[in-house]
N, C-alpha and C positions, 0 to 999 in steps of 0.2 A: 682738765688733767693733760699734761704734756705727753705727746706720743713718745714711746721708747722705740728707737730705731738702731739697727746695727747695719753696717755697710761692709761688704766683702768685695772680692774682686769683681764678681758678676751680679751680685744680688744686693737688694736692700731688704732687710727683715724688719717688719713692722709689728710690734706687739698689739694685739687686739685691745681696744678700749670698749667700754659699754656701748658707746655710739656705733663703733664699727660692727660689733657683734649684732646689734639691733638691725642695722641696715643690710648686713649680709643676708639676713632672713627675709627682710621685707622690701628692700628697694635696691635692686642690683645696680641701677644707675648711680645712686648715691654711694653705694659700696665702692664702685669703680672710682668715683670722684674722691672719696676720702683716702683711698690708697694711691690716688694719682696713677692708676694703671688700668690697662685693658684687662677685662675679665673674660677669658675664653668661654664659649658656650658649653664646654665640657666641664666647667666648674660645678661642684667641688670635686677634688680628687677622691680616689678610692679610699674607703675607711673613714670618710668624713661626711657622713650623711646629715640629714636634717636633725636627727636626734643628737648628734655630736655638736652641731651648731647651737641647739637649745641648751645643752649641758654647759657650754662655755658662756652663753648668754646669762644663764641663771647664776653661775659662779661670779661673773662680773657684776651682776645686779646686787648680789650679797656683799661684795667687797670690791668696788671699782678700783681701789688703791692697790689691788693685787695684780694689776695689769703687768704682764711680763711673766707671770707664773702660770699662765694659761696658753691661749692660742697666739701664734705668730704667723704672719703671712709672708710668703717668699715672693718677692717681685724681681723679675729678671730685668736688668738694665742693659739694653742693647746700645753699646757705645757708638756704633756706626750710624744707626738710624735715630738714636735718642728715644727709641720706643721703650715703654715700660709695660711688662706683661706679668700678671699674676700667674705663677706656675705651681704653687704648692703651699702647704702650711704644715705647721708642727708646733712644738712647744712642750710644755710641762703639764703634769697632772696635779698642779697645785704647788704651794709653797713647800719648802723642805720639811720633812718629818722631824721628830725630836732627835733622831740620830743623824740628821743632816743629809737625808736621801731625797733626791728628786727623780721622778721618772719622766723620760723624754719619749716623744713619739713624733712621727713625720709622715707626710705623704706628698707625692708630686704627681701632677697630671701626667698621664701616660705619654703624651707627645713630648714631654721634657725629661723623661726618665733615661737613665744610662748615659748621662752627660756630665755627671759629677756635681750637679747642683744640690742634691740632697746631702751629700757629704760636706759640701761647702757650708750649707745652712746649719747642719748639725754641729760642726766644729765651732761655728760662731756662737750658737746657743749654749754649747758646753762651756766655752770661755766666759760667756755672760753669767752662767750659773756659778762658776767657780770664782767669779769676781765678788760673790757674796760669801763672806767668811763662814757662815753657818752651813754652807753646802760642803759635805764631805765626800759624797759619791753621787754619780748620775747612773741610773739604771735604765734599761730598755728591754721591752719584751716584744717578741715577734713569733710568727709561725715558722715551723721548721721548713716549710715549702717556699717561703719567701726569701730565696737566695739573694736577690738584689738588696733587700733590706739588711740582711746579715753582712753583705759586703760593705754597705754604708757604715755600719757599726764598726766593723773590723778596720776599715780605712780611717775611722775616727778614733782609733786606739782603744776601743772597748774590748773587753775580754769575755769570751763565752764562759758562763758559769754553770749551765745546765738547765734543769727544770725551772720553769717560771711559776707564777702564782696560781696557774690553773693547769689542768691536764692538757697536754698538747701544745703548750706554750713554752718557748725557750727564753732564757734570760741572759743579758749581757750587762757588764758593769764597767765603769771607769771611776777610779778613786782619785781624790785630790792628790794623794801621795804619788800615784802613778803619773798623773798629769804634771805635777811639780818636778818629777824626776827627769823630765825632758823626753820621756817616752812618747808623749802625745804631740810633740812639736812637729 
């Protein structure tokens, strides 16, 4: 299967494949090789523990052709040194639902936070999702105390809508019509 990649000003986003998901858990050297990037010793970022890695692995084992609808890796391209460093990950919680909804999530290593990289990655992933005509809205849920996460969503043109799917979780949405209206540009 061909790797799906997105390129932004500072980042290359690489959709996880079954092979990448397997080596992320079992062989850090091969993981680094497949991403063509240095993997910091602080990997993985917060909220992406071993259980999360296993979840994505199992989903890709069930349907490897759904690469792109699960985990993506954020690789920082340093144009001065030509170095590539894995700084975070994110992606979707599966293919669009019957009403055209996908949920997005993201996490960046602490040493790369507050530099705009999460916003850059999320904007690229949202555009990728809306390139699929069946996607009508992208949602995200976060904790009320994660102010930086909320800023990423707001800078990416998501709108706060209130209570999330569980008690103590808040939800943001971005609809295709809002995106197409030019508000998200």
